[in-house]
C-alpha positions as CSV (number, residue, x, y, z in Angstrom):
1,M,-13.4,1.5,-21.8
2,V,-16.8,3.2,-20.4
3,T,-18.6,1.3,-17.5
4,Q,-20.8,1.7,-14.4
5,I,-23.3,4.1,-16.3
6,G,-25.9,5.4,-13.9
7,T,-27.8,8.6,-12.5
8,R,-26.3,10.1,-9.3
9,T,-27.5,13.1,-7.3
10,F,-25.9,15.7,-5.4
11,G,-28.1,18.1,-3.6
12,D,-30.8,19.2,-5.9
13,K,-28.7,18.4,-9.1
14,K,-29.0,15.0,-11.0
15,Y,-26.6,13.9,-13.4
16,Y,-25.3,10.9,-15.6
17,Q,-21.9,9.5,-14.5
18,A,-19.7,6.7,-15.9
19,K,-16.4,5.3,-14.9
20,I,-13.7,5.2,-17.9
21,Y,-10.2,3.7,-17.8
22,P,-7.7,2.7,-20.6
23,K,-8.4,-0.6,-22.1
24,S,-4.9,-1.6,-22.0
25,I,-4.9,-2.1,-18.3
26,I,-7.7,-5.1,-18.4
27,G,-6.1,-8.3,-17.4
28,T,-3.1,-6.5,-15.2
29,N,-2.9,-5.8,-11.8
30,K,-3.8,-2.3,-12.6
31,Y,-7.5,-3.3,-13.5
32,G,-9.8,-2.0,-10.5
33,D,-6.9,0.4,-8.9
34,E,-8.9,3.6,-8.8
35,Y,-5.4,5.4,-9.6
36,Y,-5.9,4.4,-13.2
37,S,-9.5,5.3,-13.6
38,A,-11.5,8.5,-14.0
39,T,-15.1,9.7,-14.4
40,A,-17.3,11.2,-16.9
41,S,-20.5,13.2,-16.1
42,I,-23.3,14.8,-17.7
43,D,-25.9,17.4,-15.8
44,I,-29.5,16.7,-16.3
45,L,-31.1,20.3,-16.8
46,S,-34.7,21.3,-16.8
47,F,-37.0,19.6,-19.0
48,G,-34.6,16.6,-19.5
49,R,-32.2,18.6,-21.3
50,L,-28.4,17.7,-20.8
51,D,-25.3,19.8,-20.3
52,E,-22.1,19.6,-22.0
53,P,-20.2,16.5,-20.8
54,G,-17.0,16.8,-18.5
55,D,-14.6,14.2,-17.6
56,S,-11.3,14.0,-15.6
57,Y,-9.8,11.2,-18.2
58,G,-7.1,14.1,-18.9
59,R,-5.2,12.9,-15.3
60,V,-5.2,9.4,-16.5
61,I,-3.5,10.5,-20.0
62,A,-1.0,12.7,-17.9
63,R,0.1,10.0,-15.5
64,K,0.8,7.5,-18.2
65,K,2.7,10.2,-20.0
66,V,4.8,10.8,-16.9
67,L,5.3,7.1,-16.1
68,K,6.8,6.8,-19.7
69,Y,8.9,9.9,-19.4
70,L,10.2,8.8,-15.9
71,T,10.3,5.2,-16.0
72,P,13.6,4.4,-17.9
73,K,15.7,6.5,-15.7
74,I,14.6,5.5,-12.6
75,K,14.9,1.7,-13.6
76,E,18.5,2.7,-14.5
77,I,19.0,4.2,-11.1
78,F,17.1,1.6,-8.8
79,G,17.1,-1.6,-11.1
80,E,13.8,-2.8,-13.0
81,R,11.9,-4.0,-9.8
82,V,10.6,-0.5,-9.1
83,R,7.1,1.0,-9.2
84,L,6.0,4.5,-10.0
85,K,3.1,6.4,-9.1
86,P,3.0,10.0,-10.4
87,K,0.5,12.6,-10.1
88,I,0.7,16.1,-11.7
89,T,-1.2,19.5,-11.5
90,Y,-0.6,22.2,-13.9
91,H,-0.9,25.7,-12.5
92,T,-0.9,29.0,-14.8
93,R,-1.5,32.6,-14.2
94,N,-4.8,33.9,-15.5
95,K,-5.7,37.3,-16.7
96,H,-6.5,38.6,-13.1
97,G,-2.9,37.5,-12.2
98,V,-4.3,34.6,-10.0
99,M,-2.3,31.2,-10.3
100,V,-5.1,28.6,-11.3
101,G,-4.3,24.7,-11.1
102,Y,-6.0,22.3,-13.5
103,L,-5.7,19.0,-14.9
104,T,-4.0,18.6,-18.0
105,P,-3.2,15.6,-20.3
106,D,-0.7,17.6,-22.1
107,F,2.3,16.9,-19.7
108,D,4.9,17.8,-22.3
109,M,3.1,21.3,-23.0
110,A,2.9,21.9,-19.1
111,L,6.7,20.8,-18.7
112,K,8.1,23.0,-21.4
113,K,6.0,25.9,-20.3
114,S,6.7,25.6,-16.5
115,I,10.9,25.6,-17.7
116,E,10.4,28.3,-20.1
117,D,8.3,30.8,-17.9
118,P,8.2,29.8,-14.4
119,E,6.7,33.0,-13.2
120,N,3.4,32.1,-14.9
121,N,3.6,28.4,-15.2
122,R,4.0,25.7,-12.7
123,L,4.2,22.0,-12.8
124,L,3.6,20.1,-9.5
125,L,4.7,16.8,-9.3
126,D,3.6,14.1,-6.6
127,L,5.7,11.4,-7.1
128,D,5.7,7.9,-5.0
129,V,8.6,5.5,-5.9
130,Y,8.4,2.0,-4.5
131,I,11.9,0.0,-4.7
132,F,12.0,-3.9,-4.2
133,K,15.2,-3.6,-2.5
134,R,16.4,-4.5,1.2
135,I,18.8,-2.5,3.4
136,E,20.7,-4.6,5.5
137,N,24.0,-2.7,6.6
138,E,25.5,0.6,6.3
139,E,27.0,-0.1,3.1
140,E,23.6,-0.7,1.5
141,K,22.4,2.4,3.1
142,E,25.1,4.5,2.0
143,E,24.3,3.0,-1.7
144,R,20.6,3.8,-1.4
145,R,21.4,7.3,-0.5
146,K,23.8,7.6,-3.6
147,E,20.6,6.4,-5.7
148,I,18.4,8.9,-4.2
149,F,20.7,11.7,-4.5
150,E,21.2,10.5,-8.5
151,L,17.3,10.7,-9.1
152,V,17.3,14.3,-7.4
153,Q,20.0,15.6,-9.7
154,Y,18.0,14.0,-12.4
155,L,14.6,15.5,-11.6
156,K,16.6,19.3,-11.4
157,E,18.0,18.8,-14.6
158,E,14.6,18.0,-16.0
159,G,13.0,20.9,-14.3
160,L,10.9,18.6,-12.3
161,F,12.2,19.3,-8.7
162,E,11.3,23.0,-7.9
163,Y,7.3,22.0,-7.2
164,L,7.9,18.4,-6.2
165,E,6.6,16.2,-3.6
166,M,8.5,12.7,-3.6
167,R,8.2,9.6,-1.3
168,M,10.7,6.8,-1.6
169,V,9.5,3.3,-0.1
170,F,12.0,0.6,0.0
171,V,10.2,-2.9,0.1
172,D,11.7,-6.1,1.5
173,E,10.7,-8.1,-1.4
174,R,10.7,-11.4,0.9
175,V,7.4,-10.0,2.4
176,L,5.7,-10.3,-0.9
177,A,6.4,-14.1,-1.1
178,P,3.8,-16.4,-1.0
179,S,4.9,-18.0,1.8
180,Y,5.4,-15.1,4.0
181,K,2.6,-15.1,6.3
182,K,3.1,-18.9,7.1
183,Y,6.9,-18.1,8.0
184,K,5.8,-15.1,10.0
185,Y,3.7,-17.0,12.4
186,E,6.4,-19.6,13.0
187,I,8.9,-16.8,13.6
188,S,6.6,-15.2,16.0
189,A,5.7,-18.4,18.0
190,S,9.5,-19.3,18.1
191,R,11.4,-18.9,21.5
192,K,13.7,-15.9,21.2
193,V,17.3,-15.9,21.9
194,N,19.7,-12.9,22.9
195,E,22.0,-11.7,19.9
196,Y,24.5,-8.9,20.3
197,I,24.2,-6.5,17.2
198,E,27.6,-5.1,16.6
199,E,26.7,-2.3,14.3
200,E,24.2,-1.0,17.1
201,D,26.2,-2.3,20.1
202,K,23.3,-3.8,21.9
203,T,21.8,-7.1,22.7
204,V,18.4,-7.9,21.6
205,K,16.1,-10.8,21.2
206,L,15.6,-12.5,18.4
207,P,14.5,-16.0,16.6
208,P,17.1,-18.3,16.6
209,R,19.4,-17.6,13.9
210,D,19.0,-21.2,12.1
211,L,15.6,-20.3,11.8
212,R,16.0,-16.9,10.3
213,K,18.4,-18.3,7.6
214,K,16.1,-20.9,6.7
215,V,13.3,-18.6,6.2
216,S,15.4,-16.1,4.6
217,K,16.4,-18.5,2.0
218,V,13.0,-20.0,1.1
219,L,11.5,-16.5,0.8
220,Q,14.3,-15.1,-1.3
221,Q,14.0,-18.1,-3.9
222,E,10.5,-17.5,-4.0
223,V,10.6,-13.9,-4.8
224,N,13.4,-14.7,-7.2
225,E,11.0,-16.5,-9.2
226,M,8.0,-14.0,-9.2
227,S,7.9,-11.6,-12.0
228,E,7.5,-7.7,-11.4
229,E,3.8,-8.1,-12.3
230,E,3.4,-10.7,-9.3
231,L,5.3,-8.6,-7.0
232,L,2.9,-5.8,-7.4
233,V,-0.1,-7.9,-7.3
234,S,1.1,-9.3,-4.1
235,M,1.9,-5.9,-2.5
236,R,-1.4,-4.6,-3.7
237,K,-3.0,-7.6,-1.8
238,D,-0.8,-7.0,1.4
239,K,-2.2,-3.3,1.6
240,E,-5.8,-4.4,1.0
241,G,-5.3,-7.1,3.8
């Protein structure tokens, strides 16, 4: 899809520019997200002549391919409620012996060349993984460590680890429930009580246990009834707010 066509100016240069994005994201939570859009531009030359068009849509194609490539395994490791935001840049050595980076829509080619000829080809992967799980005790913390280790091993086997920047974000999905803000205020305004935390061997001030249990139960029931798409929309609204 092509939209927002208009004339732009940069210094003494004028050019036409448009926004482009996949038709498939219309009606989804991805619509309006700059991550899934790109630009196309045409420089305006002297006497009204037009230069060759250029665009950055290749990065959107590449991101969709990386998502298709990685999502099944990452969902196998962490469960269905995950969201990935990968970015890739492909670097290759030019005739002058200098490594030059550029955007490529051909993820498969870039990965193949970076594995077969790493001296002259590199695939740089920037990977954000959002996981809708809670970490409430040491046992769950250890489970998450094992899952992250399994993902790292997988990326190594696929040749995607050497030039990788990865961020793991665990989201307590209860904060995405519709009633979270209402109960957040109720908890904040409640009278705090002293409670001993055995795992940390210290006493801290917390809202009353009965209130915490009630809020947790209500919010958990709400998120259990939400689809992955609804969770992602709620997460995006929370970040924008």
